[in-house]
PALUMLUM-248188 format. One line per field, with one value per atom (N, C-alpha, C, CB): atom name; residue in one letter; y, z, x. Coordinates in Angstrom, 2 decimals, always signed. Atoms other than C-alpha are relative to their C-alpha. Glycine has a CB too. Layout:
BEGIN
atome [CA ...]
residu [A ...]
y [Y ...]
z [Z ...]
x [X ...]
***
This chain:
BEGIN
atome [N CA C CB N CA C CB N CA C CB N CA C CB N CA C CB N CA C CB N CA C CB N CA C CB N CA C CB N CA C CB N CA C CB N CA C CB N CA C CB N CA C CB N CA C CB N CA C CB N CA C CB N CA C CB N CA C CB N CA C CB N CA C CB N CA C CB N CA C CB N CA C CB N CA C CB N CA C CB N CA C CB N CA C CB N CA C CB N CA C CB N CA C CB N CA C CB N CA C CB N CA C CB N CA C CB N CA C CB N CA C CB N CA C CB N CA C CB N CA C CB N CA C CB N CA C CB N CA C CB N CA C CB N CA C CB N CA C CB N CA C CB N CA C CB N CA C CB N CA C CB N CA C CB N CA C CB N CA C CB N CA C CB N CA C CB N CA C CB N CA C CB N CA C CB N CA C CB N CA C CB N CA C CB N CA C CB N CA C CB N CA C CB N CA C CB N CA C CB N CA C CB N CA C CB N CA C CB N CA C CB N CA C CB N CA C CB N CA C CB N CA C CB N CA C CB N CA C CB N CA C CB N CA C CB N CA C CB N CA C CB N CA C CB N CA C CB N CA C CB N CA C CB N CA C CB N CA C CB N CA C CB N CA C CB N CA C CB N CA C CB N CA C CB N CA C CB N CA C CB N CA C CB N CA C CB N CA C CB N CA C CB]
residu [M M M M T T T T E E E E D D D D D D D D Q Q Q Q E E E E T T T T T T T T R R R R G G G G E E E E L L L L E E E E E E E E L L L L I I I I A A A A I I I I E E E E K K K K M M M M R R R R N N N N N N N N E E E E I I I I R R R R K K K K Y Y Y Y V V V V A A A A A A A A A A A A I I I I D D D D R R R R L L L L S S S S T T T T A A A A T T T T A A A A V V V V V V V V G G G G I I I I L L L L G G G G P P P P I I I I V V V V S S S S V V V V V V V V T T T T N N N N G G G G V V V V S S S S D D D D H H H H T T T T S S S S F F F F F F F F L L L L V V V V S S S S Q Q Q Q S S S S F F F F I I I I M M M M V V V V S S S S G G G G G G G G A A A A L L L L S S S S Y Y Y Y G G G G L L L L H H H H L L L L Y Y Y Y G G G G K K K K T T T T I I I I L L L L R R R R R R R R G G G G L L L L R R R R]
y [+0.37 +39.65 +1.16 -1.28 -1.10 +42.18 -0.52 +0.70 +0.40 +42.21 -0.80 +1.24 +0.74 +41.01 -1.45 +0.67 +1.37 +38.00 -0.79 +0.02 +0.67 +37.19 -0.36 +0.88 +0.28 +37.44 -1.16 +1.25 +1.10 +35.16 -1.32 +0.26 +1.21 +32.64 -0.46 +0.23 +0.34 +32.80 -0.59 +1.25 +0.50 +32.29 -1.40 +0.95 +1.33 +29.33 -1.02 +0.02 +0.89 +27.82 -0.36 +0.64 +0.28 +28.17 -0.92 +1.30 +0.88 +26.55 -1.43 +0.53 +1.34 +23.63 -0.67 +0.08 +0.54 +23.19 -0.45 +1.05 +0.37 +23.17 -1.27 +1.14 +1.21 +20.56 -1.21 +0.17 +1.11 +18.40 -0.44 +0.41 +0.34 +18.58 -0.78 +1.26 +0.70 +17.54 -1.42 +0.76 +1.32 +14.65 -0.92 +0.12 +0.79 +13.46 -0.39 +0.77 +0.32 +13.66 -1.10 +1.24 +1.03 +11.58 -1.36 +0.38 +1.26 +8.96 -0.57 +0.20 +0.46 +8.78 -0.56 +1.15 +0.51 +8.39 -1.34 +1.01 +1.26 +5.62 -1.13 +0.14 +1.02 +3.74 -0.34 +0.51 +0.26 +4.14 -0.82 +1.33 +0.76 +2.86 -1.44 +0.66 +1.35 -0.14 -0.80 +0.05 +0.69 -1.01 -0.31 +0.85 +0.25 -0.66 -1.15 +1.28 +1.15 -3.04 -1.30 +0.19 +1.19 -5.47 -0.42 +0.25 +0.34 -5.26 -0.64 +1.26 +0.61 -6.05 -1.44 +0.83 +1.35 -9.05 -0.92 +0.04 +0.79 -10.24 -0.39 +0.77 +0.30 -10.03 -1.07 +1.26 +0.98 -11.97 -1.38 +0.42 +1.31 -14.74 -0.54 +0.11 +0.46 -14.87 -0.27 +1.00 +0.20 -14.70 -0.86 +1.34 +0.75 -15.95 -1.37 +0.80 +1.28 -18.72 -1.13 +0.15 +1.05 -20.73 -0.27 +0.37 +0.21 -20.17 -0.87 +1.36 +0.80 -21.54 -1.43 +0.63 +1.33 -24.46 -0.84 +0.11 +0.73 -25.44 -0.30 +0.80 +0.18 -24.94 -1.04 +1.33 +0.93 -26.86 -1.42 +0.47 +1.35 -29.82 -0.53 -0.02 +0.44 -29.97 +0.04 -1.40 -0.15 -29.33 -1.35 +0.82 +1.30 -32.95 -0.79 -0.83 +0.73 -34.13 +0.42 +0.18 -0.55 -32.09 -0.30 +1.51 +0.18 -32.65 +1.36 -0.64 -1.26 -30.08 +0.83 -0.27 -0.74 -29.18 +0.80 -0.97 -0.70 -28.27 +1.22 -0.94 -1.12 -26.07 +1.12 -0.47 -1.01 -24.33 +0.71 -0.66 -0.63 -23.73 +0.94 -1.07 -0.87 -22.31 +1.28 -0.75 -1.17 -20.02 +0.93 -0.43 -0.81 -18.87 +0.75 -0.90 -0.64 -18.15 +1.16 -1.01 -1.06 -16.11 +1.22 -0.52 -1.10 -14.04 +0.74 -0.52 -0.65 -13.41 +0.71 -1.03 -0.69 -12.55 +1.30 -0.89 -1.23 -10.02 +1.04 -0.30 -0.93 -8.51 +0.59 -0.72 -0.49 -8.27 +0.98 -1.18 -0.89 -6.71 +1.36 -0.64 -1.25 -4.12 +0.79 -0.29 -0.67 -3.36 +0.65 -0.99 -0.58 -2.81 +1.23 -1.03 -1.14 -0.52 +1.22 -0.37 -1.09 +1.56 +0.57 -0.47 -0.45 +1.71 +0.90 -1.21 -0.84 +3.09 +1.36 -0.69 -1.28 +5.75 +0.85 -0.23 -0.71 +6.66 +0.64 -0.95 -0.54 +7.13 +1.27 -1.05 -1.18 +9.54 +1.16 -0.33 -1.08 +11.51 +0.63 -0.52 -0.49 +11.81 +0.77 -1.16 -0.52 +12.70 +1.15 -1.05 -1.02 +14.95 +1.37 -0.30 -1.37 +18.65 +0.96 +0.37]
z [+0.35 +21.96 -0.74 -0.84 +0.67 +20.88 -1.23 +0.96 +1.21 +17.67 +0.33 -0.81 -0.40 +19.50 +0.33 +1.22 -0.33 +20.84 -1.28 +0.93 +1.26 +17.35 -0.76 -0.86 +0.68 +15.89 +0.66 -0.01 -0.72 +18.61 -0.32 +1.52 +0.30 +18.01 -1.43 +0.24 +1.40 +14.25 -0.17 -0.90 +0.08 +14.69 +0.59 +0.73 -0.61 +17.01 -0.91 +1.36 +0.91 +14.57 -1.20 -0.46 +1.12 +11.67 +0.41 -0.57 -0.49 +13.80 +0.18 +1.34 -0.15 +14.64 -1.35 +0.77 +1.35 +10.95 -0.58 -0.91 +0.50 +10.07 +0.68 +0.22 -0.72 +12.77 -0.50 +1.52 +0.51 +11.50 -1.38 -0.07 +1.33 +7.93 +0.12 -0.84 -0.20 +9.15 +0.50 +0.99 -0.53 +11.09 -1.10 +1.14 +1.10 +8.08 -1.01 -0.70 +0.92 +5.87 +0.56 -0.28 -0.61 +8.33 -0.02 +1.45 +0.05 +8.50 -1.41 +0.48 +1.39 +4.70 -0.36 -0.95 +0.28 +4.51 +0.67 +0.46 -0.71 +7.11 -0.73 +1.43 +0.71 +5.24 -1.34 -0.25 +1.28 +1.90 +0.20 -0.71 -0.27 +3.42 +0.38 +1.13 -0.37 +4.94 -1.23 +1.02 +1.23 +1.58 -0.87 -0.78 +0.79 -0.13 +0.59 -0.07 -0.62 +2.41 -0.30 +1.53 +0.35 +1.75 -1.44 +0.21 +1.40 -1.98 -0.13 -0.89 +0.01 -1.33 +0.52 +0.84 -0.55 +0.82 -0.99 +1.33 +1.01 -1.86 -1.13 -0.54 +1.07 -4.47 +0.45 -0.43 -0.49 -2.31 +0.09 +1.38 -0.17 -1.45 -1.32 +1.01 +1.23 -4.79 -1.14 -0.44 +1.11 -7.06 +0.42 -0.53 -0.41 -5.13 +0.60 +0.99 -0.59 -3.30 -1.02 +0.67 +1.01 -6.43 -0.65 -1.07 +0.59 -7.85 +0.91 -0.26 -0.95 -4.71 +0.04 +1.41 -0.02 -4.70 -1.20 +0.01 +1.21 -8.27 +0.00 -1.26 +0.03 -7.90 +1.02 +0.26 -1.03 -4.65 -0.24 +1.36 +0.25 -5.80 -1.37 +0.13 +1.34 -9.33 -0.96 +0.04 +1.00 -12.49 -0.48 -1.17 +0.57 -13.65 +0.90 -0.29 -0.94 -10.52 -0.05 +1.40 -0.02 -11.25 -1.29 +0.24 +1.17 -13.56 -0.66 +0.40 +0.71 -16.14 +0.69 -1.45 -0.73 -14.10 +1.15 +0.55 -1.11 -11.13 -0.51 +0.74 +0.53 -13.26 -0.50 -1.13 +0.46 -14.85 +1.19 -0.89 -1.17 -11.44 +0.69 +0.99 -0.60 -10.10 -0.84 +0.13 +0.88 -13.13 +0.21 -1.48 -0.25 -12.52 +1.33 +0.00 -1.30 -8.87 -0.12 +1.05 +0.17 -9.93 -0.70 -0.78 +0.76 -12.46 +0.84 -1.31 -0.81 -10.14 +1.21 +0.48 -1.10 -7.25 -0.46 +0.60 +0.54 -9.43 -0.31 -1.25 +0.33 -10.66 +1.26 -0.84 -1.25 -7.14 +0.69 +0.94 -0.59 -5.88 -0.70 -0.08 +0.76 -8.65 +0.25 -1.52 -0.28 -8.04 +1.38 -0.10 -1.33 -4.33 +0.02 +1.00 +0.07 -5.11 -0.64 -0.82 +0.64 -7.46 +0.91 -1.31 -0.94 -4.85 +1.08 +0.65 -0.98 -2.29 -0.57 +0.48 +0.64 -4.75 -0.18 -1.36 +0.18 -5.42 +1.31 -0.53 -1.31 -1.71 +0.29 +1.11 -0.24 -1.49 -0.89 -0.25 +0.92 -4.57 +0.38 -1.42 -0.31 -3.47 +1.31 +0.07 -1.33 +0.14 +0.42 +0.92 -0.52 +0.65 -0.52 -0.38 +0.34 +0.71 +0.47 +0.62]
x [-1.35 -17.90 +0.65 +0.01 -0.70 -15.33 +0.72 +0.99 -0.73 -13.33 +1.25 +0.39 -1.20 -10.21 -0.34 +0.67 +0.42 -12.12 -0.31 -1.24 +0.32 -13.40 +1.26 -0.90 -1.27 -9.89 +0.73 +0.90 -0.64 -8.54 -0.69 -0.02 +0.76 -11.30 +0.25 -1.50 -0.24 -10.79 +1.40 -0.17 -1.38 -7.03 +0.12 +0.95 -0.02 -7.57 -0.67 -0.69 +0.71 -10.04 +0.86 -1.31 -0.90 -7.59 +1.14 +0.56 -1.07 -4.89 -0.51 +0.55 +0.58 -7.18 -0.22 -1.33 +0.20 -8.02 +1.33 -0.67 -1.32 -4.32 +0.51 +1.00 -0.42 -3.61 -0.78 -0.22 +0.82 -6.49 +0.48 -1.48 -0.52 -5.12 +1.30 +0.22 -1.27 -1.67 -0.25 +0.89 +0.33 -3.19 -0.53 -1.03 +0.56 -5.19 +1.08 -1.11 -1.09 -2.09 +0.89 +0.84 -0.85 -0.07 -0.69 +0.36 +0.75 -2.81 +0.02 -1.46 -0.04 -2.94 +1.37 -0.36 -1.35 +0.83 +0.22 +1.07 -0.13 +0.69 -0.74 -0.53 +0.78 -2.04 +0.66 -1.45 -0.66 -0.25 +1.28 +0.33 -1.22 +3.00 -0.33 +0.81 +0.40 +1.21 -0.43 -1.15 +0.42 -0.37 +1.22 -1.02 -1.20 +3.01 +0.81 +0.86 -0.69 +4.59 -0.74 +0.12 +0.79 +1.74 +0.27 -1.50 -0.28 +2.43 +1.39 -0.08 -1.33 +6.11 -0.06 +0.99 +0.14 +5.18 -0.71 -0.76 +0.72 +2.76 +0.93 -1.21 -0.95 +5.50 +0.98 +0.77 -0.97 +7.94 -0.64 +0.55 +0.65 +5.49 -0.53 -1.14 +0.64 +3.69 +0.95 -0.99 -0.93 +6.73 +1.18 +0.49 -1.18 +9.72 -0.33 +0.79 +0.40 +7.84 -0.07 -1.35 +0.05 +6.99 +1.37 -1.00 -1.33 +10.49 +0.85 +0.70 -0.76 +12.09 -0.53 -0.04 +0.60 +9.66 +0.44 -1.52 -0.38 +10.46 +1.50 -0.38 -1.46 +14.22 +0.45 +0.71 -0.46 +14.59 -0.46 -0.48 +0.50 +12.51 +0.40 -1.49 -0.38 +13.85 -1.16 +0.57 +1.05 +11.89 -0.50 +0.49 +0.40 +11.87 -0.92 +1.23 +0.85 +10.04 -1.47 +0.51 +1.34 +6.93 -0.76 +0.05 +0.86 +4.00 -0.20 -1.37 +0.23 +3.06 -1.09 -0.40 +1.05 -0.05 +0.61 -1.08 -0.65 +2.15 +0.75 +0.96 -0.76 +4.38 -0.92 +0.91 +0.97 +1.37 -0.63 -1.09 +0.61 -0.21 +1.00 -0.49 -1.01 +3.06 +0.19 +1.34 -0.09 +3.28 -1.18 +0.08 +1.20 -0.29 +0.12 -1.25 -0.19 +0.53 +0.98 +0.50 -0.99 +3.56 -0.60 +1.20 +0.60 +1.63 -1.05 -0.63 +1.03 -1.30 +0.61 -1.04 -0.68 +1.05 +0.62 +1.07 -0.57 +2.84 -1.06 +0.80 +1.09 -0.41 -0.63 -1.07 +0.57 -1.82 +0.95 -0.31 -1.00 +1.40 +0.01 +1.39 +0.01 +1.38 -1.29 +0.14 +1.27 -2.31 -0.01 -1.15 -0.08 -1.70 +0.91 +0.51 -0.91 +1.22 -0.70 +1.27 +0.74 -0.95 -1.08 -0.63 +1.03 -3.71 +0.62 -0.71 -0.69 -1.24 +0.35 +1.26 -0.31 -0.12 -1.26 +0.67 +1.26 -3.75 -0.45 -1.08 +0.37 -4.40 +0.81 +0.23 -0.83 -1.48 -0.42 +1.48 +0.38 -2.51 -1.32 -0.08 +1.33 -6.10 -0.05 -0.96 +0.19 -5.51 +0.86 +0.20 -0.89 -2.50 -0.41 +1.44 +0.40 -3.33 +1.05 -1.37]
***
């Protein structure tokens, strides 16, 4: 193999490595975006769902256990949503080069 062949091979290899890095970055961005959308959906269902349930049925119609359980669902939905959002950010920080 001559020096020109080695340079060509080295250049092609560097180009393939750059393409692989770009591909991995795009996959990481896609996964992070999907997790962020899941966190948004969790917030909507976990926080707004119980609020709509209580408002549409009236507060006086419910027992205290129902209201406490709805409050627990809201808090846990918010916490899960926030945790998913942080996980998505962590994926981006760890992966992009």
